C-alpha positions in Angstrom: -5.2 -12.6 14.2 -5.0 -11.1 17.8 -7.7 -10.1 19.5 -6.6 -6.6 20.8 -6.0 -6.0 17.2 -9.6 -6.4 16.5 -11.0 -4.8 20.1 -8.7 -1.9 19.3 -10.5 -1.5 16.0 -14.1 -1.9 17.3 -13.1 0.5 20.1 -12.0 3.3 17.4 -15.0 2.7 15.4 -17.5 3.0 18.7 -15.9 6.3 19.4 -16.2 7.3 15.6 -12.5 7.9 15.3 -10.6 7.3 12.0 -8.2 5.2 12.0 -5.9 3.0 9.7 -5.0 -0.6 9.8 -3.1 -3.2 7.6 -2.5 -6.9 7.6 0.0 -8.7 6.9 -0.1 -12.4 4.3 0.4 -14.5 7.0 -1.9 -12.3 9.3 0.8 -12.3 12.1 1.6 -8.7 12.6 -1.8 -6.9 11.9 -1.5 -3.1 12.5 -4.1 -0.7 13.7 -3.4 2.7 14.4 -5.0 6.5 14.4 -3.7 9.3 12.4 -1.6 10.4 15.1 -0.2 7.3 16.2 0.7 6.2 12.9 2.7 9.5 12.5 4.6 8.5 16.1 5.2 5.0 14.7 6.9 6.3 11.1 3.4 4.8 9.1 2.2 7.4 6.8 -0.6 7.1 4.4 -2.6 8.2 1.6 -5.6 6.8 0.5 -7.9 8.5 -2.2 -7.0 11.5 -0.7 -7.3 10.6 3.3 -3.5 11.1 3.8 -1.9 11.5 7.4 0.6 14.4 6.6 0.4 17.3 3.6 3.5 17.9 1.6 1.9 18.9 -1.8 4.7 18.2 -4.6 4.4 17.0 -8.2 7.6 14.8 -8.7 6.3 13.7 -12.0 6.8 17.2 -13.7 9.7 18.0 -11.1 11.8 14.9 -11.1 12.4 11.8 -13.4 10.8 8.6 -12.4 12.0 5.4 -14.2 9.9 2.9 -13.4 11.5 -1.0 -14.4 8.4 -2.5 -15.4 8.2 -6.8 -15.9 8.4 -7.8 -19.6 5.2 -8.0 -21.2 5.6 -11.9 -21.8 6.5 -12.7 -18.4 3.1 -10.9 -17.4 1.4 -12.5 -20.3 2.3 -16.0 -18.9 1.4 -15.2 -15.2 -1.8 -13.5 -16.3 -2.9 -16.7 -18.5 -2.0 -19.0 -15.6 -4.3 -17.0 -13.4 -6.4 -17.4 -16.3 -6.3 -21.1 -16.6 -6.9 -21.6 -12.8 -9.9 -19.1 -12.6 -11.8 -20.7 -15.8 -11.3 -24.4 -13.8 -13.2 -23.0 -10.7 -10.1 -22.6 -8.6 -10.5 -19.0 -7.3 -9.6 -19.3 -3.3 -7.4 -16.6 -3.5 -5.7 -14.8 -6.7 -3.1 -12.2 -6.7 -1.3 -11.4 -9.4 1.4 -8.9 -8.4 5.0 -8.4 -9.1 7.7 -6.4 -7.2 8.5 -3.6 -9.3 11.6 -1.3 -9.1 11.7 2.3 -8.9 14.6 4.9 -9.7 13.6 8.4 -8.1 15.4 11.6 -8.1 13.3 12.7 -5.3 13.1 10.7 -1.7 10.4 8.6 -1.3 7.9 10.5 0.6 8.1 13.1 -1.9 7.1 10.9 -4.3 4.3 9.7 -2.6 3.0 12.8 -1.4 3.0 14.2 -5.2 -0.5 14.9 -6.9 -0.5 11.2 -8.4 -3.6 9.2 -7.6 -1.6 6.2 -5.9 -2.4 4.7 -2.4 0.2 3.5 -0.1 1.5 3.1 3.3 5.4 3.6 4.1 6.8 2.6 7.5 10.3 4.4 8.9 11.0 4.9 5.3 10.6 1.3 4.3 8.0 1.0 1.5 5.3 -1.8 2.1 2.6 -0.8 -0.1 1.3 0.7 -3.3 -1.4 0.5 -5.7 
């Protein structure tokens, strides 16, 4: 990771300044922002009710949301494979995730700012993280 990234986190923590950070899987583009810096960069987040924007909406009742989940058989096969390796003691890194297509009748920001218990980060209208 870049030294600047770590020193920025240390500086913000020493000041007691709230910040948001995320690190890409390859650790090549770590990012850290104050709430205002995130907004200025087009990064919006809502994690456990802490967010840098306010747009209260309830898209689950106002709009239709269609989620194209992975077929159960595909998920089960992947899950069983993970279990196999975990049982062998191979647990250095476990990440059982899948891309999921979501169709909305609202904007992405309206969906993400709904009252649903979701965590997300969105950068310049590119959906990066969802849990």
